[in-house]
DSSP file (Angstrom, degrees, kcal/mol; ACC not computed):
  #  RESIDUE AA STRUCTURE BP1 BP2  ACC     N-H-->O    O-->H-N    N-H-->O    O-->H-N    TCO  KAPPA ALPHA  PHI   PSI    X-CA   Y-CA   Z-CA
    1    1 A M              0   0    0      0, 0.0     3,-0.1     0, 0.0     2,-0.1   0.000 360.0 360.0 360.0 141.8   48.1   46.9  -25.1
    2    2 A G    >   -     0   0    0      1,-0.1     3,-1.3     2,-0.0     2,-0.1  -0.291 360.0 -83.4 -81.3 167.1   49.5   43.5  -25.8
    3    3 A E  T 3  S+     0   0    0      1,-0.2    -1,-0.1    -2,-0.1     3,-0.1  -0.415 112.4  28.0 -68.6 143.1   48.4   41.1  -28.4
    4    4 A G  T 3  S+     0   0    0      1,-0.3     2,-0.3    -2,-0.1    -1,-0.2   0.427  90.7 122.8  86.7   0.4   45.4   38.9  -27.4
    5    5 A R    <   -     0   0    0     -3,-1.3    -1,-0.3     1,-0.0     2,-0.3  -0.719  62.4-122.8 -95.3 146.5   43.9   41.5  -25.0
    6    6 A L    >   -     0   0    0     -2,-0.3     3,-0.9    -3,-0.1     2,-0.1  -0.648  28.4-117.4 -84.7 142.3   40.4   42.8  -25.4
    7    7 A S  T 3  S+     0   0    0     -2,-0.3    -1,-0.1     1,-0.2     0, 0.0  -0.480  92.9  38.6 -78.0 152.0   40.1   46.5  -25.7
    8    8 A G  T 3  S+     0   0    0      1,-0.3    -1,-0.2    -2,-0.1    -2,-0.0   0.308  87.8 108.3  95.5  -7.6   38.2   48.4  -23.1
    9    9 A F  S <  S-     0   0    0     -3,-0.9    -1,-0.3     1,-0.0     2,-0.0  -0.834  70.3-116.7-103.1 141.0   39.4   46.4  -20.1
   10   10 A P        -     0   0    0      0, 0.0     3,-0.1     0, 0.0    -1,-0.0  -0.305  34.7 -97.2 -72.6 158.4   41.9   48.0  -17.6
   11   11 A E        -     0   0    0      1,-0.1     2,-0.0    -2,-0.0     0, 0.0  -0.467  48.9 -97.5 -69.3 144.5   45.3   46.5  -17.1
   12   12 A P        +     0   0    0      0, 0.0    -1,-0.1     0, 0.0     3,-0.0  -0.340  60.5 143.8 -64.9 146.8   45.6   44.2  -14.1
   13   13 A G        -     0   0    0     -3,-0.1     2,-0.0     1,-0.0     0, 0.0  -0.856  51.9 -33.9-161.1-167.4   47.0   45.7  -11.0
   14   14 A P        -     0   0    0      0, 0.0    12,-0.1     0, 0.0    11,-0.0  -0.336  62.6-114.2 -65.0 145.4   46.6   45.6   -7.2
   15   15 A V        -     0   0    0      1,-0.1    10,-0.2     9,-0.1     2,-0.1  -0.677  32.8-121.7 -80.8 127.0   43.1   45.0   -5.9
   16   16 A P        -     0   0    0      0, 0.0     8,-0.1     0, 0.0     3,-0.1  -0.433  23.5-133.8 -71.5 145.3   41.8   48.0   -4.0
   17   17 A A        -     0   0    0      6,-0.3    10,-0.1     1,-0.2     5,-0.1  -0.171  49.0 -52.9 -83.7-176.6   40.8   47.5   -0.4
   18   18 A V    >   -     0   0    0      1,-0.1     3,-1.8     2,-0.1     4,-0.2  -0.311  54.4-120.2 -60.2 141.4   37.6   48.8    1.2
   19   19 A A  G >  S+     0   0    0      1,-0.3     3,-1.6     2,-0.2    -1,-0.1   0.720 104.2  73.4 -60.9 -23.5   37.2   52.5    0.6
   20   20 A Q  G 3  S+     0   0    0      1,-0.3    -1,-0.3     2,-0.1     3,-0.1   0.685  86.4  64.0 -69.3 -16.1   37.1   53.3    4.3
   21   21 A Y  G <  S-     0   0    0     -3,-1.8     2,-1.9     1,-0.1    -1,-0.3   0.583  95.4-145.2 -83.3  -8.3   40.9   52.7    4.6
   22   22 A G    <   +     0   0    0     -3,-1.6    -1,-0.1    -4,-0.2     2,-0.1  -0.391  67.6  65.1  84.2 -63.2   41.5   55.6    2.3
   23   23 A A  S    S-     0   0    0     -2,-1.9     2,-0.3     1,-0.1    -6,-0.3  -0.433  97.2 -86.4 -94.0 168.0   44.5   54.4    0.4
   24   24 A R        -     0   0    0     -2,-0.1     2,-0.4    -8,-0.1    -1,-0.1  -0.566  48.3-165.6 -73.3 133.2   44.9   51.4   -2.0
   25   25 A M        -     0   0    0     -2,-0.3    -3,-0.0   -10,-0.2    -4,-0.0  -0.941  22.4-108.9-123.4 142.8   45.6   48.3    0.0
   26   26 A E     >  -     0   0    0     -2,-0.4     4,-2.0     1,-0.1     5,-0.2  -0.314  30.1-115.8 -66.8 153.7   46.8   45.0   -1.3
   27   27 A F  H  > S+     0   0    0      1,-0.2     4,-2.8     2,-0.2     5,-0.2   0.892 112.5  54.1 -60.7 -43.6   44.4   42.1   -1.3
   28   28 A R  H  > S+     0   0    0      1,-0.2     4,-2.1     2,-0.2    -1,-0.2   0.890 109.1  48.5 -61.6 -39.3   46.4   40.0    1.2
   29   29 A T  H  > S+     0   0    0      2,-0.2     4,-1.9     1,-0.2    -1,-0.2   0.910 113.0  47.5 -66.1 -42.6   46.4   42.8    3.7
   30   30 A A  H  X S+     0   0    0     -4,-2.0     4,-1.9     2,-0.2     5,-0.2   0.894 110.4  52.6 -65.8 -39.6   42.7   43.4    3.3
   31   31 A A  H  X S+     0   0    0     -4,-2.8     4,-3.2     1,-0.2     5,-0.3   0.909 110.2  47.8 -63.8 -42.0   42.0   39.7    3.6
   32   32 A R  H  X S+     0   0    0     -4,-2.1     4,-1.7     1,-0.2    -1,-0.2   0.882 110.1  53.0 -64.9 -37.6   44.0   39.5    6.9
   33   33 A T  H  < S+     0   0    0     -4,-1.9    -1,-0.2     1,-0.2    -2,-0.2   0.865 119.5  33.4 -66.8 -36.4   42.2   42.5    8.2
   34   34 A V  H  X S+     0   0    0     -4,-1.9     4,-1.3    -5,-0.1    -2,-0.2   0.865 117.7  52.3 -86.6 -39.7   38.7   41.0    7.5
   35   35 A F  H  X S+     0   0    0     -4,-3.2     4,-2.7    -5,-0.2     5,-0.2   0.890 100.1  59.9 -69.3 -42.1   39.5   37.3    8.2
   36   36 A A  H  X S+     0   0    0     -4,-1.7     4,-2.2    -5,-0.3    -1,-0.2   0.916 107.7  43.3 -58.3 -49.7   41.1   37.6   11.7
   37   37 A P  H  > S+     0   0    0      0, 0.0     4,-2.3     0, 0.0    -1,-0.2   0.886 114.7  51.2 -65.5 -35.4   38.1   39.2   13.4
   38   38 A V  H  X S+     0   0    0     -4,-1.3     4,-2.1     2,-0.2    -2,-0.2   0.922 111.5  47.1 -66.3 -42.6   35.7   36.7   11.7
   39   39 A A  H  X S+     0   0    0     -4,-2.7     4,-2.1     2,-0.2    -1,-0.2   0.906 111.8  50.5 -64.6 -42.0   37.8   33.7   12.7
   40   40 A L  H  X S+     0   0    0     -4,-2.2     4,-2.3    -5,-0.2    -1,-0.2   0.908 110.1  50.1 -62.6 -42.5   38.0   35.0   16.3
   41   41 A L  H  X S+     0   0    0     -4,-2.3     4,-2.2     1,-0.2    -1,-0.2   0.895 109.6  51.1 -62.9 -41.2   34.2   35.5   16.5
   42   42 A A  H  X S+     0   0    0     -4,-2.1     4,-2.1     2,-0.2    -2,-0.2   0.902 111.2  47.9 -64.0 -41.8   33.7   31.9   15.1
   43   43 A V  H  X S+     0   0    0     -4,-2.1     4,-2.2     2,-0.2     5,-0.2   0.923 112.7  48.0 -65.4 -45.3   36.0   30.4   17.8
   44   44 A L  H  X S+     0   0    0     -4,-2.3     4,-2.0     1,-0.2    -2,-0.2   0.889 112.0  49.8 -64.6 -39.0   34.4   32.4   20.6
   45   45 A T  H  < S+     0   0    0     -4,-2.2     4,-0.4    -5,-0.2    -1,-0.2   0.911 111.9  47.9 -65.6 -42.3   30.9   31.4   19.5
   46   46 A A  H  < S+     0   0    0     -4,-2.1     3,-0.5     1,-0.2    -2,-0.2   0.874 115.6  44.3 -67.5 -37.4   31.8   27.7   19.3
   47   47 A C  H  < S+     0   0    0     -4,-2.2    -1,-0.2     1,-0.2    -2,-0.2   0.809 116.2  44.1 -79.3 -30.0   33.4   27.6   22.7
   48   48 A S  S  < S+     0   0    0     -4,-2.0    -1,-0.2    -5,-0.2    -2,-0.2   0.277  82.7 127.7-101.5  13.4   30.8   29.6   24.6
   49   49 A G        -     0   0    0     -3,-0.5     3,-0.1    -4,-0.4    -3,-0.0  -0.306  65.1-106.8 -67.5 151.8   27.7   27.9   23.2
   50   50 A S        -     0   0    0      1,-0.1    -1,-0.1     3,-0.0    -2,-0.0  -0.462  44.0 -92.6 -76.1 153.2   25.2   26.5   25.6
   51   51 A P        -     0   0    0      0, 0.0    -1,-0.1     0, 0.0     3,-0.1  -0.257  47.9 -93.7 -66.0 153.9   25.0   22.7   26.0
   52   52 A A        -     0   0    0      1,-0.1     2,-0.0    -3,-0.1    -3,-0.0  -0.369  49.9 -97.4 -64.9 143.6   22.5   20.8   23.8
   53   53 A P        -     0   0    0      0, 0.0    -1,-0.1     0, 0.0     3,-0.1  -0.359  40.9-110.4 -65.2 142.8   19.2   20.2   25.4
   54   54 A A        -     0   0    0      1,-0.1     2,-0.0    -3,-0.1     0, 0.0  -0.438  38.7 -99.8 -71.3 145.2   18.8   16.8   27.1
   55   55 A P        -     0   0    0      0, 0.0    -1,-0.1     0, 0.0     3,-0.1  -0.330  44.9 -96.6 -64.8 149.2   16.4   14.4   25.4
   56   56 A A        -     0   0    0      1,-0.1     2,-0.1    -3,-0.1     0, 0.0  -0.435  44.3-111.4 -66.6 135.7   12.9   14.2   26.9
   57   57 A P        -     0   0    0      0, 0.0    -1,-0.1     0, 0.0     3,-0.0  -0.376  29.8-111.2 -68.9 147.4   12.7   11.2   29.3
   58   58 A N        -     0   0    0      1,-0.1     2,-0.1    -3,-0.1     0, 0.0  -0.610  36.5-111.6 -75.7 134.4   10.4    8.3   28.2
   59   59 A P        -     0   0    0      0, 0.0    -1,-0.1     0, 0.0     3,-0.1  -0.409  34.9-106.5 -67.4 143.5    7.3    8.1   30.4
   60   60 A A        -     0   0    0      1,-0.1     2,-0.1    -2,-0.1     0, 0.0  -0.469  41.0-102.3 -69.1 137.5    7.3    5.0   32.6
   61   61 A P        -     0   0    0      0, 0.0     2,-0.4     0, 0.0    -1,-0.1  -0.377  35.0-134.0 -63.5 136.5    4.8    2.4   31.4
   62   62 A S    >   -     0   0    0      1,-0.1     3,-1.0    -2,-0.1     0, 0.0  -0.725   3.2-141.4 -92.2 138.9    1.6    2.4   33.4
   63   63 A S  T 3  S+     0   0    0     -2,-0.4    -1,-0.1     1,-0.2     0, 0.0   0.716 103.7  51.1 -71.9 -18.7    0.2   -0.9   34.6
   64   64 A S  T 3  S+     0   0    0      2,-0.1    -1,-0.2    -3,-0.0     2,-0.2   0.452  82.7 115.9 -96.7  -1.0   -3.3    0.4   33.9
   65   65 A A    <   -     0   0    0     -3,-1.0     3,-0.1     1,-0.1     0, 0.0  -0.465  68.5-121.7 -71.3 138.1   -2.6    1.5   30.4
   66   66 A A        -     0   0    0     -2,-0.2     3,-0.1     1,-0.1    -1,-0.1  -0.517  34.5 -99.6 -75.6 145.5   -4.5   -0.3   27.7
   67   67 A P        -     0   0    0      0, 0.0    -1,-0.1     0, 0.0     2,-0.1  -0.351  45.9 -97.4 -65.2 147.3   -2.4   -2.1   25.0
   68   68 A A        -     0   0    0      1,-0.1     2,-0.2    -3,-0.1     3,-0.0  -0.395  39.7-115.0 -66.2 139.1   -2.1   -0.2   21.7
   69   69 A K        -     0   0    0     -2,-0.1     2,-0.3     1,-0.1    -1,-0.1  -0.525  30.9-109.5 -75.3 141.6   -4.5   -1.3   19.0
   70   70 A E        -     0   0    0     -2,-0.2     2,-0.5     1,-0.1    -1,-0.1  -0.545  32.3-121.7 -71.3 131.0   -3.0   -2.8   16.0
   71   71 A Q        -     0   0    0     -2,-0.3    -1,-0.1    -3,-0.0    -3,-0.0  -0.632  30.1-171.5 -77.8 123.9   -3.3   -0.5   13.0
   72   72 A V        -     0   0    0     -2,-0.5     3,-0.1     3,-0.0    -3,-0.0  -0.968  24.9-118.6-116.6 128.7   -5.1   -2.2   10.1
   73   73 A P        -     0   0    0      0, 0.0     2,-0.1     0, 0.0     0, 0.0  -0.250  44.5 -84.1 -63.2 153.5   -5.3   -0.4    6.8
   74   74 A D        -     0   0    0      1,-0.0     2,-0.3     0, 0.0     0, 0.0  -0.383  56.6-170.4 -58.7 128.9   -8.7    0.5    5.5
   75   75 A R        -     0   0    0     44,-0.2    44,-0.2    -3,-0.1    -1,-0.0  -0.899  16.8-139.2-123.8 152.5  -10.1   -2.5    3.8
   76   76 A Q        -     0   0    0     -2,-0.3     0, 0.0    42,-0.1     0, 0.0  -0.861  32.8-102.4-106.6 144.8  -13.2   -3.0    1.6
   77   77 A P        -     0   0    0      0, 0.0     2,-0.2     0, 0.0    -1,-0.1  -0.284  38.9-121.3 -61.1 152.7  -15.4   -6.0    1.9
   78   78 A H  E     -A  117   0A   0     39,-2.5    39,-3.0    93,-0.0     2,-0.6  -0.647  12.6-134.3 -95.1 153.5  -15.0   -8.7   -0.7
   79   79 A T  E     -A  116   0A   0     -2,-0.2    67,-2.6    37,-0.2     2,-0.5  -0.950  17.9-169.2-110.1 121.2  -17.7   -9.9   -3.1
   80   80 A L  E     -AB 115 145A   0     35,-2.9    35,-3.5    -2,-0.6     2,-0.5  -0.949   3.0-168.1-109.7 122.2  -17.9  -13.7   -3.5
   81   81 A V  E     -AB 114 144A   0     63,-2.8    63,-2.1    -2,-0.5     2,-0.4  -0.958   4.8-158.6-115.7 120.7  -20.2  -14.8   -6.4
   82   82 A L  E     -AB 113 143A   0     31,-3.0    31,-2.3    -2,-0.5     2,-0.3  -0.822  15.9-172.1 -97.9 135.6  -21.1  -18.5   -6.5
   83   83 A N  E     -AB 112 142A   0     59,-2.3    59,-1.7    -2,-0.4     2,-0.4  -0.964  20.7-175.9-133.5 144.5  -22.3  -19.9   -9.9
   84   84 A A  E     +AB 111 141A   0     27,-2.3    27,-3.0    -2,-0.3     2,-0.3  -0.970  19.4 176.1-135.6 122.7  -23.8  -23.1  -11.4
   85   85 A T  E     + B   0 140A   0     55,-2.9    55,-2.7    -2,-0.4     2,-0.3  -0.876  24.5  84.3-127.2 158.8  -24.3  -23.2  -15.1
   86   86 A G  S    S-     0   0    0     -2,-0.3     2,-0.3    53,-0.2    53,-0.2  -0.933  72.9 -59.6 146.6-165.0  -25.5  -25.9  -17.6
   87   87 A S  S    S+     0   0    0     51,-0.4     2,-0.2    -2,-0.3    50,-0.0  -0.745  92.3  30.6-109.5 162.3  -28.8  -27.1  -18.9
   88   88 A G  S    S-     0   0    0     -2,-0.3    21,-1.5    21,-0.2     2,-0.3  -0.588  91.8 -63.1  92.5-157.5  -31.6  -28.7  -16.9
   89   89 A S  E     -DC 108 133A   0     44,-1.6    44,-1.8    -2,-0.2     2,-0.6  -0.898  32.1-120.9-132.7 160.8  -32.5  -27.8  -13.4
   90   90 A L  E     -DC 107 132A   0     17,-3.5    17,-2.2    -2,-0.3    42,-0.3  -0.891  13.0-159.4-100.8 125.3  -30.9  -28.0   -9.9
   91   91 A K  E    S-     0   0A   0     40,-2.3     2,-0.3    -2,-0.6    41,-0.2   0.889  78.0  -2.0 -69.7 -38.1  -32.9  -30.0   -7.5
   92   92 A Q  E     - C   0 131A   0     39,-1.6    39,-2.2    14,-0.1     2,-0.4  -0.988  57.8-160.9-155.3 143.3  -31.2  -28.4   -4.6
   93   93 A V  E     -EC 104 130A   0     11,-0.8    11,-2.3    -2,-0.3     2,-0.4  -0.997  11.2-178.1-125.3 128.2  -28.5  -25.8   -3.9
   94   94 A T  E     +EC 103 129A   0     35,-3.0    35,-3.2    -2,-0.4     2,-0.4  -0.994   5.5 176.6-126.0 125.5  -26.7  -25.5   -0.6
   95   95 A Y  E     -EC 102 128A   0      7,-2.3     7,-2.6    -2,-0.4     2,-0.4  -0.974   7.8-165.2-131.2 148.5  -24.1  -22.9    0.1
   96   96 A T  E     -EC 101 127A   0     31,-2.2    31,-1.9    -2,-0.4     2,-0.4  -0.984   9.8-175.8-133.8 138.1  -22.2  -22.0    3.2
   97   97 A L  E >  S-EC 100 126A   0      3,-1.8     3,-1.8    -2,-0.4    29,-0.2  -0.961  81.3 -19.3-133.7 118.0  -20.1  -19.1    4.3
   98   98 A D  T 3  S-     0   0    0     27,-3.1    28,-0.1    -2,-0.4     3,-0.1   0.860 128.1 -51.2  53.7  41.1  -18.3  -19.3    7.7
   99   99 A G  T 3  S+     0   0    0     26,-0.3     2,-0.7     1,-0.2    -1,-0.3   0.299 108.7 122.8  84.8 -10.3  -20.6  -22.1    8.9
  100  100 A A  E <   -E   97   0A   0     -3,-1.8    -3,-1.8     2,-0.0     2,-0.3  -0.783  48.6-159.3 -87.8 113.9  -23.8  -20.2    8.0
  101  101 A T  E     -E   96   0A   0     -2,-0.7     2,-0.4    -5,-0.2    -5,-0.2  -0.750  13.5-174.6-102.2 140.1  -25.7  -22.5    5.6
  102  102 A K  E     -E   95   0A   0     -7,-2.6    -7,-2.3    -2,-0.3     2,-0.4  -0.979   5.6-164.5-128.4 143.6  -28.5  -21.6    3.2
  103  103 A E  E     -E   94   0A   0     -2,-0.4     2,-0.3    -9,-0.2    -9,-0.2  -0.956   2.2-163.2-128.2 147.8  -30.5  -24.0    1.0
  104  104 A T  E     -E   93   0A   0    -11,-2.3   -11,-0.8    -2,-0.4     3,-0.1  -0.822  17.4-127.5-118.5 164.4  -32.8  -23.4   -2.0
  105  105 A G        -     0   0    0     -2,-0.3   -12,-0.3     1,-0.2     2,-0.2   0.064  66.6 -31.4 -85.1-152.9  -35.4  -25.6   -3.5
  106  106 A Q        +     0   0    0    -14,-0.1     2,-0.3   -17,-0.1    -1,-0.2  -0.462  69.8 173.3 -69.2 132.1  -35.4  -26.5   -7.2
  107  107 A V  E     -D   90   0A   0    -17,-2.2   -17,-3.5    -2,-0.2     2,-0.2  -0.964  29.8-116.1-137.1 153.7  -34.0  -23.8   -9.5
  108  108 A K  E     -D   89   0A   0     -2,-0.3   -19,-0.2   -19,-0.2   -21,-0.1  -0.604  48.9 -79.9 -86.3 150.8  -33.2  -23.5  -13.2
  109  109 A M  S    S+     0   0    0    -21,-1.5   -21,-0.2    -2,-0.2   -24,-0.2  -0.681 102.7  61.6 -89.3 150.5  -29.7  -23.0  -14.4
  110  110 A P  S    S+     0   0    0      0, 0.0     2,-0.4     0, 0.0   -25,-0.2   0.458  73.6 179.6 -76.4 147.2  -27.8  -20.7  -14.6
  111  111 A W  E     +A   84   0A   0    -27,-3.0   -27,-2.3    -2,-0.1     2,-0.3  -0.925   3.7 177.7-117.7 142.7  -27.9  -20.1  -10.9
  112  112 A R  E     -A   83   0A   0     -2,-0.4     2,-0.4   -29,-0.2   -29,-0.2  -0.998  10.7-176.1-147.1 140.9  -25.9  -17.3   -9.2
  113  113 A Q  E     -A   82   0A   0    -31,-2.3   -31,-3.0    -2,-0.3     2,-0.5  -0.983  12.8-152.9-139.1 127.6  -25.6  -16.0   -5.6
  114  114 A S  E     -A   81   0A   0     -2,-0.4     2,-0.3   -33,-0.2   -33,-0.2  -0.858  15.9-175.1-101.7 132.2  -23.6  -13.0   -4.5
  115  115 A L  E     -A   80   0A   0    -35,-3.5   -35,-2.9    -2,-0.5     2,-0.5  -0.936  21.3-132.0-125.8 147.3  -22.2  -12.9   -0.9
  116  116 A T  E     -A   79   0A   0     -2,-0.3   -37,-0.2   -37,-0.2    -2,-0.0  -0.886  17.3-158.1-101.2 126.6  -20.3  -10.2    1.0
  117  117 A V  E     -A   78   0A   0    -39,-3.0   -39,-2.5    -2,-0.5    55,-0.0  -0.906  24.7-116.1-104.6 124.8  -17.2  -11.3    2.8
  118  118 A P        -     0   0    0      0, 0.0     2,-1.2     0, 0.0     3,-0.2  -0.232  15.6-128.6 -61.6 147.6  -16.1   -9.0    5.7
  119  119 A A        +     0   0    0      1,-0.2   -44,-0.2   -44,-0.2    54,-0.1  -0.610  66.0 124.4 -94.9  72.5  -12.7   -7.3    5.4
  120  120 A D  S    S-     0   0    0     -2,-1.2    -1,-0.2     2,-0.2    53,-0.1   0.324  79.6-110.7-115.9   5.6  -11.3   -8.3    8.7
  121  121 A G  S    S+     0   0    0     52,-0.8    -2,-0.1     1,-0.3    51,-0.0   0.461  81.3 116.9  80.4   0.4   -8.1  -10.0    7.7
  122  122 A K  S    S-     0   0    0     -4,-0.2    51,-3.3    51,-0.1    -1,-0.3  -0.679  72.6-103.2-100.4 154.7   -9.3  -13.5    8.7
  123  123 A P  E     - F   0 172A   0      0, 0.0     2,-0.5     0, 0.0    49,-0.2  -0.575  31.6-156.5 -76.0 139.7   -9.9  -16.4    6.3
  124  124 A H  E     - F   0 171A   0     47,-2.4    47,-2.5    -2,-0.3     2,-0.3  -0.974   6.7-147.3-121.4 119.0  -13.5  -17.1    5.4
  125  125 A Q  E     + F   0 170A   0     -2,-0.5   -27,-3.1    45,-0.2     2,-0.3  -0.615  19.8 177.7 -87.2 141.7  -14.5  -20.7    4.3
  126  126 A W  E     -CF  97 169A   0     43,-2.5    43,-2.2    -2,-0.3     2,-0.3  -0.979   9.1-173.0-140.3 153.8  -17.2  -21.3    1.8
  127  127 A T  E     -CF  96 168A   0    -31,-1.9   -31,-2.2    -2,-0.3     2,-0.4  -0.978   8.8-160.6-141.4 155.5  -18.8  -24.3    0.0
  128  128 A L  E     -CF  95 167A   0     39,-2.8    39,-2.2    -2,-0.3     2,-0.4  -0.979  13.0-179.5-136.6 123.1  -21.3  -24.8   -2.8
  129  129 A E  E     -CF  94 166A   0    -35,-3.2   -35,-3.0    -2,-0.4     2,-0.3  -0.983   3.9-176.3-125.6 134.8  -23.1  -28.1   -3.2
  130  130 A I  E     -CF  93 165A   0     35,-2.8    35,-2.0    -2,-0.4     2,-0.4  -0.951  18.8-158.4-130.1 151.4  -25.7  -28.9   -5.9
  131  131 A T  E     -CF  92 164A   0    -39,-2.2   -40,-2.3    -2,-0.3   -39,-1.6  -1.000  27.7-177.5-121.6 128.3  -27.9  -31.8   -6.8
  132  132 A Y  E     -CF  90 163A   0     31,-2.8    31,-2.0    -2,-0.4     2,-0.3  -0.826  15.4-177.9-127.9 161.9  -29.0  -31.8  -10.4
  133  133 A S  E     +CF  89 162A   0    -44,-1.8   -44,-1.6    -2,-0.3    29,-0.2  -0.981  65.0  30.5-153.9 154.6  -31.2  -33.8  -12.8
  134  134 A G  E    S+     0   0A   0     27,-0.7     2,-0.7    -2,-0.3    28,-0.1   0.657  73.6 148.6  73.1  15.7  -32.1  -33.6  -16.5
  135  135 A A  E     - F   0 161A   0     26,-1.4    26,-1.0   -46,-0.1     2,-0.9  -0.738  30.6-166.4 -86.6 117.4  -28.7  -32.2  -17.4
  136  136 A S  E     -     0   0A   0     -2,-0.7     2,-0.4    24,-0.1    22,-0.2  -0.862  69.9   0.0-103.2 100.9  -27.6  -33.2  -20.8
  137  137 A G  E    S- F   0 157A   0     20,-1.9    20,-1.8    -2,-0.9     2,-0.3  -0.969 113.3 -17.7 123.2-141.3  -24.0  -32.3  -20.9
  138  138 A Q  E     - F   0 156A   0     -2,-0.4     2,-0.5    18,-0.2   -51,-0.4  -0.767  40.3-150.8-108.2 149.2  -22.0  -30.7  -18.2
  139  139 A V  E     - F   0 155A   0     16,-4.3    16,-2.5    -2,-0.3     2,-0.4  -0.980  23.1-161.5-109.1 125.0  -22.9  -28.8  -15.1
  140  140 A E  E     -BF  85 154A   0    -55,-2.7   -55,-2.9    -2,-0.5     2,-0.4  -0.883   9.0-169.7-111.8 141.5  -20.2  -26.3  -14.2
  141  141 A M  E     +BF  84 153A   0     12,-2.9    12,-2.7    -2,-0.4     2,-0.3  -0.990  16.7 157.1-126.2 136.6  -19.7  -24.6  -10.8
  142  142 A Y  E     -BF  83 152A   0    -59,-1.7   -59,-2.3    -2,-0.4     2,-0.3  -0.990  27.5-138.2-154.5 159.7  -17.3  -21.8  -10.2
  143  143 A S  E     -BF  82 151A   0      8,-2.1     7,-2.6    -2,-0.3     8,-1.0  -0.907   7.6-158.0-121.0 150.6  -16.7  -18.9   -7.8
  144  144 A V  E     -BF  81 149A   0    -63,-2.1   -63,-2.8    -2,-0.3     2,-0.5  -0.995   4.6-165.4-129.3 124.6  -15.6  -15.3   -8.5
  145  145 A V  E >  S-BF  80 148A   0      3,-2.8     3,-1.8    -2,-0.4   -65,-0.2  -0.954  76.6 -21.0-114.0 119.5  -14.0  -13.2   -5.8
  146  146 A D  T 3  S-     0   0    0    -67,-2.6    -1,-0.2    -2,-0.5   -66,-0.1   0.861 130.5 -47.6  50.8  41.4  -13.8   -9.4   -6.5
  147  147 A G  T 3  S+     0   0    0    -68,-0.3     2,-0.4     1,-0.2    -1,-0.3   0.428 118.9 103.4  86.9  -0.8  -14.3  -10.0  -10.3
  148  148 A K  E <  S-F  145   0A   0     -3,-1.8    -3,-2.8     0, 0.0    -1,-0.2  -0.955  75.1-115.8-119.6 132.6  -11.7  -12.8  -10.7
  149  149 A E  E     +F  144   0A   0     -2,-0.4    -5,-0.3    -5,-0.3     3,-0.1  -0.417  35.5 172.4 -64.2 134.7  -12.4  -16.5  -11.0
  150  150 A S  E     +     0   0A   0     -7,-2.6     2,-0.3     1,-0.4    -6,-0.2   0.690  59.8  15.9-118.4 -27.9  -11.1  -18.4   -8.0
  151  151 A A  E     -F  143   0A   0     -8,-1.0    -8,-2.1    18,-0.0    -1,-0.4  -0.994  59.0-179.2-148.7 149.2  -12.3  -22.0   -8.3
  152  152 A H  E     +F  142   0A   0     -2,-0.3     2,-0.3   -10,-0.2   -10,-0.2  -0.992   6.6 162.7-151.6 138.4  -13.9  -24.1  -11.0
  153  153 A T  E     -F  141   0A   0    -12,-2.7   -12,-2.9    -2,-0.3     2,-0.3  -0.978  15.1-156.4-150.9 160.0  -15.3  -27.6  -11.3
  154  154 A A  E     +F  140   0A   0     -2,-0.3     2,-0.3   -14,-0.2   -14,-0.2  -0.975  11.1 173.4-140.2 153.2  -17.5  -29.5  -13.7
  155  155 A S  E     +F  139   0A   0    -16,-2.5   -16,-4.3    -2,-0.3     2,-0.3  -0.968  26.6  90.7-150.7 158.0  -19.7  -32.6  -13.6
  156  156 A G  E     -F  138   0A   0     -2,-0.3     2,-0.3   -18,-0.3   -18,-0.2  -0.945  34.3-154.7 149.1-167.3  -22.2  -34.3  -16.0
  157  157 A G  E     -F  137   0A   0    -20,-1.8   -20,-1.9    -2,-0.3     2,-0.3  -0.921  39.6 -50.4-177.8-161.7  -22.6  -36.9  -18.7
  158  158 A R  E    S+     0   0A   0     -2,-0.3     2,-0.1   -22,-0.2   -22,-0.1  -0.719  93.1   1.7-100.8 149.1  -24.9  -37.8  -21.7
  159  159 A G  E    S-     0   0A   0     -2,-0.3     2,-1.2     2,-0.1   -22,-0.2  -0.430 121.1 -12.4  83.2-156.7  -28.6  -38.1  -21.6
  160  160 A N  E    S-     0   0A   0     -2,-0.1     2,-0.4   -24,-0.1   -24,-0.1  -0.712  80.0-171.9 -85.5  98.2  -30.8  -37.4  -18.6
  161  161 A V  E     -F  135   0A   0     -2,-1.2   -26,-1.4   -26,-1.0   -27,-0.7  -0.735  15.5-170.6-100.8 139.1  -28.2  -37.3  -15.9
  162  162 A T  E     +F  133   0A   0     -2,-0.4     2,-0.3   -29,-0.2   -29,-0.2  -0.989  32.1 112.3-123.7 137.3  -28.8  -37.0  -12.2
  163  163 A G  E     -F  132   0A   0    -31,-2.0   -31,-2.8    -2,-0.4     2,-0.3  -0.963  48.2-111.1-175.2-169.8  -26.0  -36.3   -9.8
  164  164 A S  E     -F  131   0A   0     -2,-0.3     2,-0.3   -33,-0.3   -33,-0.2  -0.971  21.6-178.7-144.3 159.0  -24.4  -34.0   -7.3
  165  165 A A  E     -F  130   0A   0    -35,-2.0   -35,-2.8    -2,-0.3     2,-0.3  -0.981   5.5-162.6-153.4 159.0  -21.2  -31.9   -7.1
  166  166 A S  E     -F  129   0A   0     -2,-0.3     2,-0.3   -37,-0.2   -37,-0.2  -0.981   6.1-177.6-146.0 158.9  -19.5  -29.6   -4.7
  167  167 A I  E     +F  128   0A   0    -39,-2.2   -39,-2.8    -2,-0.3     2,-0.3  -0.974  10.9 170.7-150.3 153.0  -16.8  -27.0   -4.7
  168  168 A G  E     +F  127   0A   0     -2,-0.3     2,-0.3   -41,-0.3   -41,-0.2  -0.973   4.6 152.8-158.8 170.5  -15.3  -24.9   -1.9
  169  169 A G  E     -F  126   0A   0    -43,-2.2   -43,-2.5    -2,-0.3     2,-0.3  -0.956  34.1 -95.2-176.7-165.9  -12.6  -22.5   -0.9
  170  170 A S  E     -F  125   0A   0     -2,-0.3     2,-0.4   -45,-0.2   -45,-0.2  -0.989  17.6-157.6-138.5 143.2  -11.4  -19.7    1.3
  171  171 A V  E     -F  124   0A   0    -47,-2.5   -47,-2.4    -2,-0.3     2,-0.7  -0.990  20.7-132.1-122.2 127.5  -11.4  -15.9    1.0
  172  172 A A  E      F  123   0A   0     -2,-0.4   -50,-0.1   -49,-0.2   -55,-0.1  -0.694 360.0 360.0 -79.8 117.8   -8.9  -13.8    3.0
  173  173 A G              0   0    0    -51,-3.3   -52,-0.8    -2,-0.7    -1,-0.2   0.481 360.0 360.0 -74.6 360.0  -11.0  -11.0    4.5
């Protein structure tokens, strides 16, 4: 054995062919014997294959078919909370959502009203108007949509103040 060889391994020699041929056959001869029939089979299969199926025809549009409905993702209604804070009382509170107006009589501050805005993808207009008296300091009005403040305004002065203020906005349904 030569230097650098591991013991226990046979010396390199011709690669034996498949045992059914009986004698030792060189690798190239065995490769030709196996490769030629496989290549012939591949060529015959490729040439004699059936044609690809034709695509299905598109149905002709029907004049009586209803138009497809637009897919709208599932939406949840929004919560709009209108707030008026300060000292004193509110003589009157008027709030509107999409043209539907509600009024209250005299109420003490802080005042809060929660409204549900439909989830229909359309803009919804709202307003809040107050008339106040006896407010010493500021009267603040703000709106909160889904937990986030969206609009804010303040009004007031010193002493026994009487006045009015309004705020408004839009919520995308």
